[in-house]
Backbone as a chain_set.jsonl record, in Angstrom:
{"seq": "MTWAEYYERYDGWQESTQYSRLASIKDFGPDGSPSEEICDCIQYVDTRTATSILRRALVAGVRFRAAEVAEIADSGQIEDEEALEKLIQTAVDAYTGEQLDTLLSCLPDPEPVFELIDKITSKPTHFTEEDVLTLLPNLPDEESIYQLVN", "coords": {"N": [[21.296, 13.661, -9.252], [20.29, 14.812, -6.073], [17.29, 15.276, -4.084], [17.77, 17.256, -2.184], [19.816, 18.769, -3.387], [18.46, 19.732, -5.638], [16.442, 21.25, -4.388], [17.948, 23.18, -3.132], [18.802, 24.712, -5.262], [16.689, 25.338, -7.038], [15.216, 27.78, -7.035], [16.769, 29.61, -8.346], [16.646, 29.002, -10.981], [15.19, 29.123, -14.303], [11.686, 28.66, -15.141], [11.371, 26.574, -17.036], [13.742, 25.174, -16.72], [13.533, 24.375, -14.071], [11.546, 22.474, -14.348], [12.664, 20.638, -16.216], [14.913, 19.67, -14.881], [13.908, 18.003, -12.962], [13.814, 15.387, -13.82], [16.333, 14.457, -13.336], [16.526, 13.925, -10.667], [17.37, 11.509, -8.473], [17.222, 10.603, -5.934], [15.332, 11.018, -3.107], [16.059, 11.218, -0.538], [16.791, 10.248, 2.926], [14.915, 8.175, 5.305], [13.713, 10.103, 6.959], [11.855, 11.944, 5.499], [11.765, 14.546, 2.952], [9.39, 16.075, 3.146], [8.451, 18.55, 4.1], [10.086, 20.412, 2.758], [9.36, 19.813, 0.128], [6.66, 20.496, 0.149], [6.95, 23.248, 0.554], [8.381, 24.002, -1.786], [6.566, 23.364, -3.825], [4.779, 25.43, -3.652], [5.966, 27.538, -4.99], [6.583, 27.059, -7.65], [5.627, 26.501, -11.128], [2.405, 25.063, -12.05], [2.642, 22.677, -13.546], [5.239, 21.8, -12.95], [4.987, 21.586, -10.178], [3.094, 19.517, -9.943], [4.531, 17.416, -11.094], [6.697, 17.228, -9.313], [5.32, 16.408, -7.01], [4.206, 13.93, -7.865], [6.578, 12.443, -8.39], [7.73, 12.44, -5.832], [5.818, 10.992, -4.36], [5.963, 8.502, -5.646], [8.539, 7.858, -4.909], [8.147, 7.302, -2.294], [7.82, 9.246, -0.366], [6.339, 10.546, 2.506], [3.723, 12.538, 3.805], [2.816, 15.016, 6.264], [-0.397, 15.574, 7.75], [-1.085, 18.297, 7.869], [0.587, 19.332, 5.886], [-0.438, 18.065, 3.636], [-2.99, 19.237, 3.505], [-2.183, 21.886, 3.095], [-0.861, 21.743, 0.603], [-2.982, 20.885, -1.06], [-4.696, 23.054, -0.733], [-3.249, 25.066, -1.917], [-3.732, 25.066, -4.618], [-2.016, 24.409, -6.61], [-1.759, 21.831, -7.547], [-3.35, 20.21, -9.969], [-4.021, 17.731, -10.769], [-6.188, 15.293, -10.094], [-5.882, 12.588, -9.399], [-3.277, 12.476, -8.361], [-3.658, 14.124, -6.132], [-5.504, 12.574, -4.681], [-3.926, 10.346, -4.057], [-2.006, 11.644, -2.531], [-3.535, 12.442, -0.304], [-3.842, 10.022, 0.964], [-1.354, 9.558, 2.028], [-0.811, 10.686, 4.462], [0.9, 10.881, 7.504], [0.071, 11.369, 9.996], [-2.829, 12.104, 12.027], [-5.746, 13.591, 10.61], [-7.22, 16.764, 11.265], [-10.499, 18.108, 11.894], [-10.687, 20.596, 10.655], [-8.654, 20.444, 8.711], [-9.654, 18.377, 7.095], [-11.954, 19.636, 6.234], [-10.802, 21.652, 4.685], [-9.693, 20.061, 2.654], [-12.049, 19.026, 1.554], [-13.108, 21.333, 0.431], [-11.275, 21.905, -1.524], [-11.004, 19.886, -3.413], [-12.313, 18.921, -6.541], [-13.889, 16.632, -6.811], [-15.176, 15.385, -4.045], [-15.26, 12.788, -3.096], [-12.993, 11.036, -2.387], [-12.251, 12.204, 0.04], [-14.534, 11.904, 1.578], [-14.482, 9.116, 1.724], [-12.168, 8.813, 3.231], [-13.006, 10.038, 5.613], [-15.046, 8.23, 6.303], [-13.448, 5.987, 6.782], [-11.929, 6.889, 8.944], [-13.941, 7.367, 10.834], [-14.864, 4.842, 11.277], [-13.475, 3.713, 13.258], [-12.595, 4.113, 16.751], [-12.28, 7.526, 17.329], [-10.306, 10.527, 17.048], [-11.5, 12.965, 16.933], [-12.443, 16.186, 17.984], [-15.093, 18.025, 19.589], [-15.281, 20.429, 18.234], [-14.081, 19.734, 15.777], [-16.002, 17.951, 14.774], [-18.214, 19.658, 14.496], [-17.228, 21.347, 12.532], [-17.075, 19.668, 10.316], [-19.691, 18.673, 9.891], [-21.542, 20.307, 8.212], [-20.642, 19.694, 5.655], [-20.964, 17.063, 4.976], [-22.242, 14.371, 2.949], [-24.689, 12.985, 3.362], [-27.33, 11.761, 5.579], [-26.552, 9.36, 6.767], [-23.751, 9.498, 6.78], [-23.429, 11.68, 8.476], [-24.546, 10.634, 10.845], [-22.723, 8.547, 11.312], [-20.361, 10.0, 11.782], [-21.03, 11.57, 14.03], [-21.579, 9.623, 15.935]], "CA": [[21.026, 14.776, -8.373], [19.407, 14.498, -4.954], [16.266, 16.28, -3.847], [18.396, 18.362, -1.445], [20.516, 19.611, -4.361], [17.428, 20.408, -6.425], [15.778, 22.232, -3.531], [18.912, 24.252, -2.868], [19.062, 25.508, -6.467], [15.556, 25.538, -7.951], [14.705, 29.148, -7.128], [17.629, 30.381, -9.241], [16.455, 28.515, -12.338], [13.993, 29.477, -15.067], [10.628, 27.65, -14.995], [11.629, 25.411, -17.896], [14.848, 24.428, -16.113], [12.989, 23.729, -12.872], [10.821, 21.279, -14.783], [13.528, 19.661, -16.882], [15.857, 19.081, -13.916], [13.233, 17.001, -12.127], [14.148, 14.051, -14.321], [17.643, 14.035, -12.839], [16.476, 13.59, -9.235], [17.431, 10.058, -8.295], [17.143, 10.263, -4.52], [14.619, 12.008, -2.312], [16.659, 11.308, 0.788], [16.603, 9.172, 3.913], [13.559, 7.956, 5.81], [13.196, 11.392, 7.412], [11.612, 12.478, 4.165], [11.788, 15.998, 2.781], [8.031, 16.521, 2.842], [8.304, 19.987, 4.37], [10.725, 21.122, 1.646], [8.547, 19.586, -1.063], [5.473, 21.329, 0.339], [7.397, 24.622, 0.33], [8.765, 24.163, -3.189], [5.357, 23.305, -4.648], [4.112, 26.734, -3.591], [6.706, 28.561, -5.742], [6.859, 26.661, -9.033], [4.385, 26.455, -11.899], [1.587, 23.894, -11.717], [3.183, 21.474, -14.199], [6.389, 21.382, -12.154], [4.486, 21.184, -8.862], [2.476, 18.2, -10.085], [5.598, 16.45, -11.342], [7.417, 17.047, -8.04], [4.48, 15.597, -6.124], [4.154, 12.552, -8.385], [7.878, 11.799, -8.172], [7.9, 12.242, -4.39], [4.941, 9.904, -3.942], [6.543, 7.253, -6.165], [9.75, 7.591, -4.121], [7.75, 6.898, -0.95], [7.773, 10.357, 0.579], [5.075, 10.634, 3.236], [3.444, 13.914, 4.203], [1.982, 15.26, 7.433], [-1.747, 16.009, 7.381], [-1.063, 19.753, 7.645], [1.216, 19.554, 4.583], [-1.398, 17.624, 2.63], [-4.005, 20.294, 3.406], [-1.547, 23.073, 2.515], [-0.637, 21.489, -0.824], [-4.289, 20.894, -1.726], [-5.24, 24.417, -0.666], [-2.453, 25.969, -2.755], [-4.259, 25.077, -5.979], [-0.925, 24.116, -7.533], [-1.888, 20.468, -8.065], [-4.641, 20.069, -10.647], [-4.197, 16.31, -11.066], [-6.989, 14.715, -9.008], [-5.31, 11.3, -8.991], [-2.139, 12.777, -7.49], [-4.203, 14.619, -4.87], [-6.082, 11.437, -3.968], [-2.817, 9.568, -3.51], [-1.417, 12.477, -1.484], [-4.401, 12.378, 0.875], [-3.632, 8.73, 1.614], [0.007, 9.428, 2.557], [-0.643, 11.393, 5.735], [1.508, 10.062, 8.55], [-0.591, 11.675, 11.247], [-4.279, 12.208, 11.915], [-6.326, 14.838, 10.127], [-8.183, 17.463, 12.102], [-11.709, 18.465, 11.166], [-10.389, 21.758, 9.813], [-7.88, 19.986, 7.551], [-10.574, 17.644, 6.231], [-12.811, 20.65, 5.635], [-9.987, 22.268, 3.631], [-9.627, 19.099, 1.546], [-13.372, 18.978, 0.928], [-13.333, 22.538, -0.371], [-10.257, 22.015, -2.572], [-11.107, 18.84, -4.43], [-13.527, 18.983, -7.361], [-14.67, 15.457, -6.443], [-14.833, 15.165, -2.642], [-15.445, 11.381, -2.717], [-11.866, 10.472, -1.621], [-12.252, 12.748, 1.4], [-15.624, 11.206, 2.262], [-13.98, 7.768, 2.018], [-11.226, 8.965, 4.346], [-13.812, 10.295, 6.812], [-15.657, 6.942, 6.642], [-12.398, 5.137, 7.347], [-11.583, 7.427, 10.263], [-15.057, 7.218, 11.771], [-15.158, 3.43, 11.529], [-12.694, 3.358, 14.448], [-12.647, 5.187, 17.743], [-11.619, 8.634, 16.657], [-9.65, 11.602, 17.784], [-12.155, 14.231, 16.655], [-12.986, 16.987, 19.067], [-16.422, 18.551, 19.263], [-15.066, 21.462, 17.212], [-13.863, 19.031, 14.508], [-17.289, 17.417, 14.319], [-19.041, 20.783, 14.054], [-16.65, 21.855, 11.286], [-17.343, 18.728, 9.224], [-21.109, 18.369, 9.694], [-22.225, 20.919, 7.061], [-20.102, 19.245, 4.381], [-21.178, 15.648, 4.742], [-23.191, 14.202, 1.841], [-25.995, 12.409, 3.666], [-27.602, 11.533, 6.997], [-25.77, 8.216, 7.233], [-22.402, 10.0, 7.064], [-23.545, 12.518, 9.686], [-24.749, 9.726, 11.955], [-21.468, 7.848, 11.557], [-19.414, 10.941, 12.366], [-21.466, 11.977, 15.372], [-21.465, 8.486, 16.856]], "C": [[20.098, 14.297, -7.259], [18.346, 15.588, -4.829], [16.884, 17.495, -3.14], [19.126, 19.311, -2.393], [19.52, 20.393, -5.21], [16.819, 21.547, -5.614], [16.681, 23.438, -3.264], [19.026, 25.216, -4.052], [17.832, 25.955, -7.251], [15.125, 26.998, -8.101], [15.581, 30.061, -7.976], [17.467, 30.004, -10.707], [15.199, 29.104, -12.984], [12.959, 28.364, -14.878], [10.91, 26.402, -15.817], [12.754, 24.545, -17.323], [14.374, 23.714, -14.851], [12.291, 22.427, -13.259], [11.773, 20.225, -15.354], [14.497, 18.981, -15.916], [15.21, 18.048, -12.999], [13.61, 15.583, -12.537], [15.476, 13.549, -13.771], [17.647, 13.71, -11.344], [16.383, 12.077, -9.092], [17.192, 9.635, -6.85], [16.431, 11.379, -3.772], [15.097, 12.038, -0.867], [16.323, 10.144, 1.693], [15.152, 9.096, 4.386], [12.927, 9.217, 6.379], [12.928, 12.231, 6.187], [11.52, 13.995, 4.125], [10.409, 16.598, 2.511], [7.841, 18.015, 3.074], [8.906, 20.824, 3.244], [9.9, 20.991, 0.367], [7.297, 20.456, -0.997], [5.82, 22.793, 0.07], [7.651, 24.877, -1.151], [7.535, 24.216, -4.091], [4.654, 24.658, -4.696], [4.716, 27.746, -4.569], [7.066, 28.194, -7.172], [5.543, 26.631, -9.8], [3.66, 25.13, -11.647], [2.101, 22.603, -12.343], [4.352, 20.924, -13.387], [5.931, 20.884, -10.783], [3.892, 19.778, -8.915], [3.534, 17.123, -10.297], [6.409, 16.184, -10.072], [6.614, 16.124, -7.134], [4.425, 14.15, -6.59], [5.448, 11.808, -8.104], [8.106, 11.499, -6.688], [7.051, 11.074, -3.901], [5.471, 8.559, -4.406], [7.778, 6.866, -5.352], [9.432, 7.228, -2.672], [7.739, 8.012, 0.078], [6.385, 10.397, 1.201], [4.929, 12.048, 3.783], [2.619, 13.959, 5.481], [0.628, 15.781, 6.95], [-1.794, 17.508, 7.09], [-0.443, 20.086, 6.293], [0.276, 19.16, 3.456], [-2.446, 18.715, 2.418], [-3.423, 21.544, 2.754], [-1.327, 22.913, 1.014], [-1.957, 21.541, -1.582], [-4.849, 22.31, -1.801], [-4.491, 25.389, -1.574], [-3.01, 26.089, -4.176], [-3.206, 24.756, -7.029], [-1.047, 22.742, -8.185], [-3.288, 20.308, -8.65], [-4.965, 18.619, -10.977], [-4.915, 15.644, -9.882], [-6.419, 13.395, -8.506], [-4.129, 11.506, -8.048], [-2.622, 13.287, -6.136], [-4.802, 13.493, -4.039], [-4.984, 10.594, -3.316], [-2.155, 10.337, -2.363], [-2.218, 12.376, -0.193], [-4.141, 11.1, 1.671], [-2.259, 8.604, 2.264], [0.188, 10.015, 3.941], [-0.139, 10.449, 6.82], [0.905, 10.349, 9.915], [-2.08, 11.87, 10.99], [-4.702, 13.588, 11.414], [-7.225, 15.446, 11.196], [-9.427, 17.726, 11.253], [-11.459, 19.624, 10.226], [-9.609, 21.352, 8.565], [-8.77, 19.217, 6.58], [-11.528, 18.61, 5.535], [-12.078, 21.357, 4.499], [-9.936, 21.348, 2.421], [-10.963, 19.019, 0.812], [-13.61, 20.179, 0.022], [-12.366, 22.645, -1.547], [-10.433, 21.016, -3.711], [-12.4, 18.971, -5.219], [-14.467, 17.812, -7.065], [-14.305, 15.103, -5.001], [-14.917, 13.703, -2.193], [-14.248, 10.789, -1.957], [-11.817, 10.975, -0.176], [-13.372, 12.098, 2.203], [-15.2, 9.784, 2.623], [-13.017, 7.796, 3.196], [-11.991, 9.195, 5.65], [-14.499, 9.006, 7.261], [-14.649, 6.02, 7.315], [-12.051, 5.585, 8.768], [-12.701, 7.148, 11.263], [-15.446, 5.765, 12.018], [-14.4, 2.909, 12.746], [-12.931, 4.426, 15.507], [-11.773, 6.338, 17.238], [-11.095, 9.694, 17.6], [-10.379, 12.927, 17.647], [-12.66, 14.904, 17.926], [-14.382, 17.434, 18.658], [-16.321, 19.611, 18.171], [-14.86, 20.839, 15.83], [-15.191, 18.551, 13.928], [-18.161, 18.542, 13.777], [-18.525, 21.384, 12.749], [-17.055, 20.974, 10.111], [-18.827, 18.544, 8.905], [-21.738, 19.015, 8.463], [-21.78, 20.378, 5.702], [-20.376, 17.789, 4.056], [-22.338, 15.421, 3.78], [-24.579, 13.701, 2.214], [-26.12, 12.151, 5.167], [-26.784, 10.376, 7.556], [-24.351, 8.658, 7.598], [-22.405, 10.849, 8.326], [-23.669, 11.634, 10.911], [-23.437, 9.02, 12.324], [-20.45, 8.761, 12.226], [-19.778, 11.281, 13.804], [-21.314, 10.836, 16.365], [-20.032, 8.042, 16.978]], "O": [[19.221, 13.465, -7.492], [18.481, 16.675, -5.39], [16.553, 18.635, -3.466], [19.061, 20.528, -2.221], [19.716, 21.58, -5.47], [16.697, 22.671, -6.101], [16.213, 24.574, -3.185], [19.312, 26.399, -3.866], [17.933, 26.877, -8.061], [14.711, 27.408, -9.186], [15.174, 31.178, -8.294], [18.082, 30.618, -11.579], [14.27, 29.526, -12.296], [13.315, 27.249, -14.498], [10.707, 25.286, -15.338], [12.715, 23.32, -17.433], [14.769, 22.577, -14.593], [12.429, 21.41, -12.58], [11.684, 19.049, -15.0], [14.861, 17.824, -16.125], [15.915, 17.294, -12.328], [13.711, 14.689, -11.696], [15.718, 12.342, -13.743], [18.665, 13.268, -10.812], [15.421, 11.455, -9.543], [16.984, 8.455, -6.569], [16.86, 12.533, -3.795], [14.582, 12.813, -0.061], [15.664, 9.186, 1.289], [14.288, 9.846, 3.931], [11.711, 9.383, 6.287], [13.7, 13.137, 5.872], [11.236, 14.642, 5.133], [10.286, 17.535, 1.722], [7.135, 18.673, 2.31], [8.319, 21.82, 2.821], [9.762, 21.953, -0.388], [6.922, 21.082, -1.988], [5.049, 23.499, -0.581], [7.178, 25.872, -1.7], [7.476, 25.025, -5.016], [4.002, 24.984, -5.689], [4.051, 28.713, -4.94], [7.781, 28.941, -7.839], [4.469, 26.723, -9.205], [4.238, 24.193, -11.097], [2.003, 21.541, -11.729], [4.443, 19.717, -13.162], [6.433, 19.875, -10.287], [4.153, 18.952, -8.041], [3.434, 16.035, -9.731], [6.765, 15.04, -9.79], [7.153, 15.177, -6.561], [4.584, 13.237, -5.78], [5.423, 10.671, -7.633], [8.613, 10.435, -6.333], [7.52, 10.256, -3.11], [5.438, 7.583, -3.657], [8.032, 5.682, -5.131], [10.332, 6.888, -1.905], [7.657, 7.745, 1.277], [5.378, 10.293, 0.5], [5.913, 12.673, 4.178], [1.824, 13.059, 5.752], [0.528, 16.358, 5.867], [-2.475, 17.936, 6.158], [-0.89, 21.014, 5.62], [0.202, 19.844, 2.436], [-2.752, 19.073, 1.281], [-4.092, 22.192, 1.949], [-1.577, 23.839, 0.243], [-2.042, 22.174, -2.635], [-5.41, 22.709, -2.821], [-5.038, 26.423, -1.959], [-2.786, 27.092, -4.854], [-3.489, 24.827, -8.225], [-0.495, 22.517, -9.262], [-4.281, 20.276, -7.922], [-6.074, 18.318, -11.419], [-4.332, 15.457, -8.814], [-6.471, 13.115, -7.308], [-3.995, 10.796, -7.052], [-2.059, 12.925, -5.103], [-4.627, 13.462, -2.821], [-5.108, 10.184, -2.163], [-1.787, 9.749, -1.346], [-1.646, 12.241, 0.889], [-4.213, 11.098, 2.9], [-2.014, 7.637, 2.986], [1.251, 9.853, 4.54], [-0.682, 9.364, 7.024], [1.197, 9.649, 10.884], [-2.528, 11.805, 9.846], [-4.097, 14.606, 11.751], [-7.902, 14.732, 11.937], [-9.396, 17.577, 10.032], [-11.972, 19.632, 9.107], [-9.876, 21.862, 7.477], [-8.65, 19.389, 5.367], [-11.868, 18.414, 4.368], [-12.674, 21.631, 3.458], [-10.113, 21.798, 1.289], [-10.995, 18.951, -0.417], [-14.238, 20.057, -1.029], [-12.62, 23.407, -2.479], [-10.045, 21.288, -4.847], [-13.472, 19.118, -4.631], [-15.688, 17.973, -7.068], [-13.222, 14.57, -4.761], [-14.669, 13.408, -1.024], [-14.46, 10.095, -0.963], [-11.389, 10.251, 0.723], [-13.188, 11.774, 3.377], [-15.522, 9.298, 3.708], [-13.044, 6.913, 4.053], [-11.654, 8.607, 6.678], [-14.539, 8.71, 8.455], [-14.965, 5.355, 8.301], [-11.899, 4.764, 9.673], [-12.444, 6.745, 12.397], [-16.276, 5.489, 12.884], [-14.65, 1.796, 13.21], [-13.413, 5.517, 15.199], [-10.653, 6.121, 16.776], [-11.416, 9.727, 18.788], [-9.921, 13.93, 18.194], [-13.226, 14.264, 18.812], [-14.796, 17.242, 17.515], [-17.174, 19.682, 17.287], [-15.385, 21.336, 14.834], [-15.464, 18.727, 12.741], [-18.777, 18.4, 12.721], [-19.315, 21.879, 11.945], [-17.347, 21.48, 9.028], [-19.179, 18.283, 7.754], [-22.425, 18.318, 7.716], [-22.469, 20.583, 4.702], [-20.05, 17.33, 2.961], [-23.307, 16.18, 3.784], [-25.543, 13.948, 1.489], [-25.16, 12.3, 5.923], [-26.367, 10.42, 8.714], [-23.813, 8.232, 8.62], [-21.494, 10.752, 9.148], [-22.981, 11.852, 11.908], [-23.089, 8.913, 13.5], [-19.749, 8.336, 13.144], [-18.92, 11.278, 14.686], [-20.955, 11.066, 17.519], [-19.74, 7.096, 17.71]]}, "num_chains": 1, "name": "protein.A"}
C-alpha cells in the first residue's frame, strides 16, 4: 500500500484498523513528499497511530516545512520526545520566532529547541525584530539572549 492509498481511506476505518494498516505502507511517495497530508492525518488519529505515522514518515525520508513541524508539535498528538526531536531537525525551511516559541511551549524538554536556536544564531540569521522579541522571554540564560540579539 502507498501512503496516498492509506490517506485516501484512513478516515473510514476504525482506530485499530488505522493503526494496523500502517505496517502495509511500503511507499510514502516521490520526492515531493506528502508532509502536508501526514500533518493533516496526524490531527485526526489517536496518539499511538499519529506517533507511528510520524516515525515511519521520518524513516522514509519525508521532510516537513517548519509550519508543519510547529503544527504537529502543537497538536499534542505526538508524545514521543525522540520523534519530536527528529521532526524538528527535518524542517526544509527556516523557522520563524513564533514557530520556535510554539516548539518551546510544546516540548517537555526544550533543549533540542535551544540547540536549534544556537545553530540558527551561529550564522547570519533571518530573524526579524518581532521574532527576536518573541523568543527573548523563553531563552534559558544571558549567553543565549546575547547570541540571539547579536
